[in-house]
BALOBA-1460 file (C-alpha; in Angstrom, 3 decimals):
// residues 88
<rec num="1" residu="x" x="29.536" y="-165.678" z="47.164"/>
<rec num="2" residu="x" x="26.986" y="-163.043" z="47.201"/>
<rec num="3" residu="x" x="24.447" y="-165.173" z="45.321"/>
<rec num="4" residu="x" x="23.122" y="-166.161" z="48.959"/>
<rec num="5" residu="x" x="22.050" y="-162.482" z="49.852"/>
<rec num="6" residu="x" x="18.510" y="-161.570" z="49.160"/>
<rec num="7" residu="x" x="18.669" y="-158.285" z="49.352"/>
<rec num="8" residu="x" x="19.906" y="-156.549" z="45.965"/>
<rec num="9" residu="x" x="20.956" y="-153.399" z="47.553"/>
<rec num="10" residu="x" x="23.015" y="-155.263" z="50.182"/>
<rec num="11" residu="x" x="24.482" y="-157.382" z="47.504"/>
<rec num="12" residu="x" x="25.499" y="-154.338" z="45.559"/>
<rec num="13" residu="x" x="27.112" y="-152.759" z="48.261"/>
<rec num="14" residu="x" x="29.008" y="-155.345" z="49.389"/>
<rec num="15" residu="x" x="30.143" y="-155.994" z="45.905"/>
<rec num="16" residu="x" x="31.465" y="-152.269" z="45.964"/>
<rec num="17" residu="x" x="33.235" y="-152.661" z="49.211"/>
<rec num="18" residu="x" x="34.857" y="-155.811" z="47.977"/>
<rec num="19" residu="x" x="36.061" y="-153.627" z="44.712"/>
<rec num="20" residu="x" x="37.367" y="-150.822" z="47.380"/>
<rec num="21" residu="x" x="39.765" y="-153.533" z="48.548"/>
<rec num="22" residu="x" x="41.793" y="-153.066" z="45.445"/>
<rec num="23" residu="x" x="43.255" y="-150.069" z="46.543"/>
<rec num="24" residu="x" x="45.055" y="-149.739" z="49.784"/>
<rec num="25" residu="x" x="43.540" y="-152.686" z="51.236"/>
<rec num="26" residu="x" x="45.497" y="-152.625" z="54.211"/>
<rec num="27" residu="x" x="44.317" y="-149.100" z="55.552"/>
<rec num="28" residu="x" x="40.594" y="-150.035" z="55.127"/>
<rec num="29" residu="x" x="38.747" y="-151.777" z="57.990"/>
<rec num="30" residu="x" x="40.261" y="-153.017" z="61.331"/>
<rec num="31" residu="x" x="42.789" y="-155.602" z="62.529"/>
<rec num="32" residu="x" x="41.199" y="-158.501" z="63.786"/>
<rec num="33" residu="x" x="42.560" y="-160.310" z="67.038"/>
<rec num="34" residu="x" x="42.544" y="-163.520" z="68.595"/>
<rec num="35" residu="x" x="42.336" y="-166.569" z="66.325"/>
<rec num="36" residu="x" x="41.617" y="-164.064" z="63.576"/>
<rec num="37" residu="x" x="44.741" y="-162.149" z="64.045"/>
<rec num="38" residu="x" x="46.214" y="-161.419" z="60.619"/>
<rec num="39" residu="x" x="42.692" y="-160.986" z="59.113"/>
<rec num="40" residu="x" x="41.172" y="-157.664" z="58.447"/>
<rec num="41" residu="x" x="37.115" y="-156.685" z="58.628"/>
<rec num="42" residu="x" x="35.526" y="-153.917" z="56.855"/>
<rec num="43" residu="x" x="31.891" y="-152.856" z="57.016"/>
<rec num="44" residu="x" x="29.863" y="-153.239" z="53.950"/>
<rec num="45" residu="x" x="26.663" y="-152.185" z="55.178"/>
<rec num="46" residu="x" x="25.146" y="-151.690" z="58.675"/>
<rec num="47" residu="x" x="24.812" y="-155.461" z="59.084"/>
<rec num="48" residu="x" x="27.350" y="-157.275" z="56.786"/>
<rec num="49" residu="x" x="31.528" y="-157.528" z="57.424"/>
<rec num="50" residu="x" x="33.729" y="-158.582" z="54.636"/>
<rec num="51" residu="x" x="36.565" y="-160.593" z="56.177"/>
<rec num="52" residu="x" x="39.714" y="-160.360" z="54.030"/>
<rec num="53" residu="x" x="43.551" y="-161.144" z="54.306"/>
<rec num="54" residu="x" x="46.117" y="-158.939" z="52.802"/>
<rec num="55" residu="x" x="49.602" y="-160.290" z="51.568"/>
<rec num="56" residu="x" x="52.229" y="-158.159" z="49.652"/>
<rec num="57" residu="x" x="50.121" y="-157.892" z="46.276"/>
<rec num="58" residu="x" x="47.170" y="-159.994" z="47.009"/>
<rec num="59" residu="x" x="43.701" y="-159.179" z="48.886"/>
<rec num="60" residu="x" x="41.813" y="-162.446" z="49.653"/>
<rec num="61" residu="x" x="38.061" y="-161.877" z="50.667"/>
<rec num="62" residu="x" x="37.604" y="-164.986" z="53.101"/>
<rec num="63" residu="x" x="34.017" y="-164.285" z="54.260"/>
<rec num="64" residu="x" x="31.146" y="-162.377" z="53.896"/>
<rec num="65" residu="x" x="28.580" y="-162.206" z="56.472"/>
<rec num="66" residu="x" x="26.091" y="-160.797" z="58.890"/>
<rec num="67" residu="x" x="27.222" y="-159.223" z="62.328"/>
<rec num="68" residu="x" x="24.856" y="-160.629" z="64.622"/>
<rec num="69" residu="x" x="26.932" y="-160.269" z="68.164"/>
<rec num="70" residu="x" x="26.521" y="-163.218" z="70.433"/>
<rec num="71" residu="x" x="24.768" y="-165.639" z="67.544"/>
<rec num="72" residu="x" x="26.387" y="-168.522" z="66.525"/>
<rec num="73" residu="x" x="25.797" y="-167.294" z="62.948"/>
<rec num="74" residu="x" x="27.882" y="-163.933" z="63.464"/>
<rec num="75" residu="x" x="30.352" y="-163.741" z="60.820"/>
<rec num="76" residu="x" x="33.017" y="-163.438" z="63.130"/>
<rec num="77" residu="x" x="31.961" y="-166.821" z="65.050"/>
<rec num="78" residu="x" x="31.717" y="-168.692" z="61.574"/>
<rec num="79" residu="x" x="35.326" y="-167.608" z="60.628"/>
<rec num="80" residu="x" x="36.859" y="-168.550" z="64.362"/>
<rec num="81" residu="x" x="35.188" y="-172.071" z="63.671"/>
<rec num="82" residu="x" x="36.711" y="-172.137" z="60.137"/>
<rec num="83" residu="x" x="40.180" y="-171.383" z="61.854"/>
<rec num="84" residu="x" x="39.636" y="-174.062" z="64.691"/>
<rec num="85" residu="x" x="38.765" y="-176.362" z="61.755"/>
<rec num="86" residu="x" x="41.959" y="-175.630" z="60.144"/>
<rec num="87" residu="x" x="40.087" y="-174.340" z="56.848"/>
<rec num="88" residu="x" x="40.589" y="-170.486" z="57.192"/>
């Protein structure tokens, strides 16, 4: 999932952010709304977000991407499209 991110420092911070979700994931980040209700988002770097879902005993990372408000490649826009296509 992280191979497509060229910046080594960002990859390291994202991997660390994902690792931190192993403890108290339900307390981290923020609840998402609308089509993405039930998912949470946490900031991995200033630009990258981790989108995940928490079940009773399992955390599933669904997406890692750039936050580019208003852009079609914004991680939230991409997740919303996946939801509409039935893939999220």
